[in-house]
Every structure is written in C-alpha cells, then in structure tokens.
N, C-alpha and C positions, 0 to 999 in steps of 0.2 A: 475619526472621532465623531462621535455623534453628538449633536446638539440637543440640550434639554429643551423641551417644549414648554411654553409659558401657559400652564393651565392654572388660572386662578379662580376656578369656580368653587373650590374648597374654601378659599379665603372669604368669598362672599357669604357662603354658608355659615362660617364661624363667626362672622361679623354680625349676621342677622340673629344668631343664637345668642350673642352677648347683649345686643340691643333689647331683644325680647326678655331676656332674664332681668336685665336692669328695670325695665318697664314693669314686670310682675312684682319685683321687690317694692318699687314706689307705690303701686296699687295697693299691695298688702299693707303697707304703712299707713295709707289714707284710710283703708277700711278699718284697721285696728284703731286708729285715732278717733274716727267717728262713732265707733261703738263705745269707746271709753267716754267720750264727750256726752253721749246720750245717756249713758248710765250714771255719770256724776250729776248731770242736771235732773234726772228723774229721782235720784236719791235725795237731793235737796228739796224737791217739791214733796216727796213722801215724808220727809222728816218735819215738815212744818205742821204744827199741831192745830190745824184749822178746825177739826171736829171738837177738840176739847175746848177751844175758844168759843166756838158756836153754842156748845151745850152750856157752858158758863154763862154766856150772855143771855140765851134764852131763858134759862132758869132763874137768873137774877131779875130779868124783867118780869117774869111771872110772879116771883116772890115779892117784888116791890109793889106791884099791883094788888096782890093778895093782902099784903100787910096794911097798905094804905086803905083799901076798901073795908078791911075789918076794922081799922081804927075809926074810919068815918061812921061806921054803923055801931060802934061800941056803946051799949046802953049805960055803962058805968061812968062815961065822961059827962052824963047829963047833970051830975051833981056840981059841975063847974059852971060858973057864969060865962056870958059870951065873951068877956075880956080875957079869960084864962083857958077856955076850951080849946082854942087853936094851939096854944103852946102846950097843952097837955097831950093833944093828938100828935104834935110833933115829937115830944119827948118819948111817948109810947112807940111811935114809928121808929125813932132812932134806936131805942132799946131792942126792938124786935128785929130790925135789920142788922144790928151788930151781932146779935146772936146768930142769925143766918150766916153772916159773913165769917164769923169765927169757926163755925162748924164746916163751912166750905174750905176755909183756909187749911183747917186741920186735916180734912179728907185729901186735899190736894198735896199737902206737905208729905203725907205717907207715900205719894206717887213721886215725890222729888221735885215737886213744882211749887213755886212761890205764887200765890194769888192774894191780891189785896183788893177789897171791895170798900167803897165809901158811898154813902148816899145822904142827900140833903132834901128833905121834903119841902115843897112849896105850898102855901096856903091861899085859899080863895074862899071868902065868906065863912071862915073858921073851919073849913074842910080842906083835907090834903087833896090838891088837884093834880100835882106832878111831882116827880122826884128826879133830881140830877144824880146820876150814877157814874161812878169812876171805876173802871176795871184795870188792874195791873196784873199781867201775866208773865212769868219767866220761868222756863224750864231748863235753864242752862245753855240752850242753843238759840232760842227764840225769845225776844223781849217784845211784848205787845201792851199797849195801854190805850184806852179809849174813855171818853166822856160822852155821855148821852143823856137825853131827857126822856123819862118814862111818863107818858100821859096816863092818869088815872080817871077811869070813866065811871 
C-alpha cells in the first residue's frame, strides 16, 4: 500500500484566494460608500439658494438707498414745515418700499419661493439716514431670514 503524501500547498493557495476576495469586497464597499457620501453632501450644497439670496439682498439694499435718496431730494416735500417733513418722507419711503417689496414677492412667487421684505426708515435732521430691512426667504427646502441696517449717504 502506498501512503498518501501530505501536500498542502493547494490549501494555502485556496486560503489566500479567499482572503484576497474578502478584502476586495470590503474595499469596494468603502469606495462605494465614499462616493455616495460625497455626492449627497455636494447635492445639499448645490441645492442651497445662495445666489438667489445674495441677489435679493443686494437689490434690496440698492433699492432702499435709491428710494431714501430720492425722498431726501424730493422737491415736493418742501411744502411741508419742518415738523411734518420728516414724517412725510418716512410715509413716502414706506409706500415706495412696499411697492418694491410687493413686486419682488410676486416675481419670486412665480418661481415657487416665498419672500417677505419689510423696512423701517430712520430720520436724522428731517432726512432719512438709514433703513432697517428684514428679509425672509423660503423655497420649501431652505428657510432664511436676516435683519440688517442700510446706511443712506
């Protein structure tokens, strides 16, 4: 009878193949998860409407300054005495800013976005010197609100 020889080199080759294949599966899972994580975080960054908010803010500042400057130079309010000239300028500023805010709200509503603007002018020597502006923005995913003071020069 012949004895069987103990050649176990095939077992070692099989064991190394299993270890390498398990390692490859683990690495593929890590690579897949990292690409999905990067994609979802970049999607959330891209969906934030920073350009819309910046545009609304910049246009609102410019409009508030323009309205206040035009009310300060309005020749028709010279008919008012010094005690009522400031309140007349405030009332005219509020009316003009409300018109601007209503138009912007309507435009943004067509886009599916809620925008509310409010402003209150401040007086110094019967002239509008600053305006406190409130912005509220909501597009269904992002809600943003800010209060700031616009200087009128």
